[in-house]
N, C-alpha and C positions, 0 to 999 in steps of 0.2 A: 863833467860832460853830461848833459841831459838831452838825449835824442828823444823826440816825441813821436808818437804814432802818426800824428798829422804829417810830420816831415817825411816819414817813411812812405806814407800813402802818396804824398806829392811826388816824391822821387820815383816811385814805381809807375805812377800815372804818366809822368814825363818820359820815362824810359820806354813805355809802351807806345805813346803817341808821337814822340819826337818834337812836340811843340807845347809850350806853356799854355797857350790859349785852349788847345784841345784838351790838355790834361785838366785844366780848370773846369771845363764843362763836365768831364766825366766824374769828378769828385765834388761837384757842387760848391766850388769856391770861385772867387773872383780871380782874374788873371794877376793883379798885383799881389794878392794874398798868396797865390801859388808861387809866384816868383820869389817873394820874400821868404817863404818857408824853405824853398830850395836853397836860397843864398845862406840862410841860417844853418842849414844842415852842412853845407860845404864849409862854412866857417867853423863849426864845431868839430868837424873831422879834419880841418886844415888840409883839405884836398879838393881839387876840381874833380867833378864826376862826369862832366860832359864836354864834348868839343862841338863848337858850332860849325856846321857846313851848310852854307846858303842860309835858308830860313828854318833849318832843322837842327835839333840837338841829338848828337850821337854819343852813346856811352863810350868813355875811354876805359883804359885798363882798370882804374880804380872803381869806376862805375860798374863795370862787369863783375868785379869782385863783390861789390855790395849788393847787387840786385837779388841773387838767390837768398841772401841773408835777410834782406828787407822783406821779400815775399814770404819767407818762412815765419817771420815775426808777425806780419799781418794775418797770415793764415792761423797762427797760434791764437791771436786775439779773437779772430772770428770763431775759432773752435770753442774757446771759453764762453763766448756769448751764446753759441748754439747749445752748449751743455747746460747752461743755467737758465735758458728760456725754453728748454725742451718740452716741459709740461704744458706751457701755454701755446707754443707754436714751434713744433720740432723741425719743420721744413720751411724755412724762410730764407730770403736773401737771393743773391744772384750767383748763378753757376756759368762760367765761361768755358765753352768747349769749342774745339775746332774739328772739322771733318772734311775729308776730301769729297769731291763733287758728287759722285754716285751715292755715297753713304749719307751725306748731308741732305741731299734733295729727296732721296727715295727711301731712306730708312729713318733718319733722325728727326726730320722736320715733323713728321706725323706724331712720333712718340713724344717729342718735346711739347707739342700743343696738348696732347692727351695728359701728360704728366702735370702740366701747369693748370689744367682744368680740374684735376684732383687736388692739387696743392696750390691754392690760390695765392699764398704769400710767397711762393717761389717764382723765380724768373730764370729761364734757361736761354742763354744767348748762344746760338749756334752760328759760328763763323765758318762759311763754306769756301774752301780754297783747294788748290791741288795738294798732292801728298807732300811735296817738298816744303810748301808753305806751312802746312799743318805741323810738320816736324819742327820747323823754326819757331812756331808759336808756342809749342810745349817747351822747347829748350829755353826760350826767353821768358817763361812763366806768364805769357799772355793768356794761355789757356790751361785749365787744370787737367784736362784730359783731351786726348786726340784720337781720332778714328781715321785710319789710313788704308789705302788700297795697294800701296807699293811696299817695297822692302824698306826696313830701317835697321841700320847696324850701329847707330851711335851708342857708345858705351854709357852715356849719361842718362839714357832712357831705359825704362822697363817696357818690354814689348810682349803683348799677350795675344795669342790667336783668338779671334772673336766670332767670325762668321764666314761661311764659304759662299762664293759667288761664281757665276759662269759668264764668260764673254761670248758674244755671238758675232760672226762675220755676216754682214747683211749688205743688201744692194737694192737698187731700184727693181720693182717687180718685173720689169721688161728686160732686165739684164740677161744675157745668154746663160749665165751660171746660176740664176735664181732657182732655188729649190733643189739644187743638185749636190751630190757628193763627189768631190773632185780630188785629184792628186795635187800636191804642192805646186808642181810645174804649171798646172793649168791656170793658176791665179797670178803667176809671175808677171805677165804682160800688162795687167790692169793697174791703173792708178788708185791711190788711196786718199781718203779724207781722214785725217788723224787729229787726235787731241794734242795739246801743246806740250812742250818740254816741261818736265816736272810732274806730269800727270801719271798716276799709278796705272791707269788703263793702258796708256801708251807704252809705259815701261814694260809691263807684263807681256803685252802682245808682241812687242819687238823681240824680247828675249825668247818667247815661245817660237816665233817665226824663224829666228836665226837657228834654232835647233833643227829645223827642216831645210836650212839653207835658203830660206825665203828672204829676199831683200826688198821690203815694201817700197814702191815708188810713191813718195809723198807728193800729191798735187796741191792739196789744201790742208791748212792747219787751223784749228779753232780751240778756244779756251772753254767751251761749254758743250755738253752733250747735245743740247737742242740745236746748236749751230751745225754740228756734225750731221745730225739727222736731216736737217733742212738741205744741206749740200748734197747728201746722198739722194734725197727725193728729187733733186734737180738733175740727177745724173752725173754728179761731180766725181764719182768714183765709188770704190768699196769702202765700207765703214766697219769699225769694230767697237762695240760698246757692251756694257753689262746688260744681261737680259732684263734686269730690273728697269732699265730706262726704255726698253723697247716693247714692253708688254702691251700697251694700248695700240701702238702702230701695227704690231704683228697680228693682233686680234682683228684689226680693220684691213689687213692684207696690204698695208702701205709699203711693206718691204718684203723682199725675198731673203731667205736665209741660205747661206752657202756652208756646207760641211766640208772641211778640209781634212783628208785622211792623215792621221798622225799628229794633228795640231791640237795640243792639249790646252784648253782655255779655261779650266777651273782654277780659281785662285782663292787665296786666303785674305780676308780682311783682318786688320789688327787694331788693337786698342793700346795706346801708349800713354805713359806718364813719366814725369821727371823723377829720377831716383831720390832727389832731395825734397820732393813734394809729398805730403800726406793728404790723402783724400778727405774731404769734409763729409759730414753726415749727409748733406744734400747730394754730393757727387755720388756717394755709394748707393744711396736710395735711387737716384736717377738711373744708374747703370743696371741695377737689379730690375728696374721697371722696363728698360730697353730689352734686357735678356728675356723677360717674360713675354714681351711683344713678339720677339723672334720665335719663341717656342710655341706661342699660340697662333702664329701666322697672321697677326694683326696688321702686318705691313702690306699684305696683298689687297 
């Protein structure tokens, strides 16, 4: 049996994209060559690795067994290449990371650009989703590292405290509670504009609200912070978002802030990795760069 690196790269690309054509584009092969390499791999293993559902390919049990092994093999080859090209170009290649909305948009986007401006042979691909999707991307080896706003208890992942953030309850500036400090009962009658299911912001706020026996009345639900802010501007209800996302609007007095007695809204951000994944030199260098950004206050 002679399994090739090309076959493993094709398998991993198809597993990530779910389609041969998309996989072919991501690894710069033709669709026929990609399909042939996948067929050859299944033939050598004497096992089917995917099941077709509609126009997508989904990993079966055998495929799920192979995926982490294939990813480790590819990472091992990449690591060898990095070690032996270190003198000429120590930081090159692509780094795939995933981050939940607030972290990706307000912390990592700026640092990724600055990092790549310093290391021009490197490319940092920041995939911005909600916390649940980020966890899934790291579990499936689609991303080498993830940054999340919500809790993660999956035993397959290493979870590291990374950065502290504060949520703010905000409203239209003409709202009767704008700028006030109120008891929990005083906000109970008012509707809310919330983030979607799977959002770390939503999860943390609801858990904190329940500690005070607050049952938020959800009137609107959106999958982005910008949409939540727009709805609150139109008087759609109270909102809750990270202070990182509200800095400009609060400076312009577009919103009023409501302080709720006893409602603790300081939360922890986390960095996650798969226990079976070893960080590349590029990943370690980028994470140190981000930590320096935080320490120096370069995100503000």
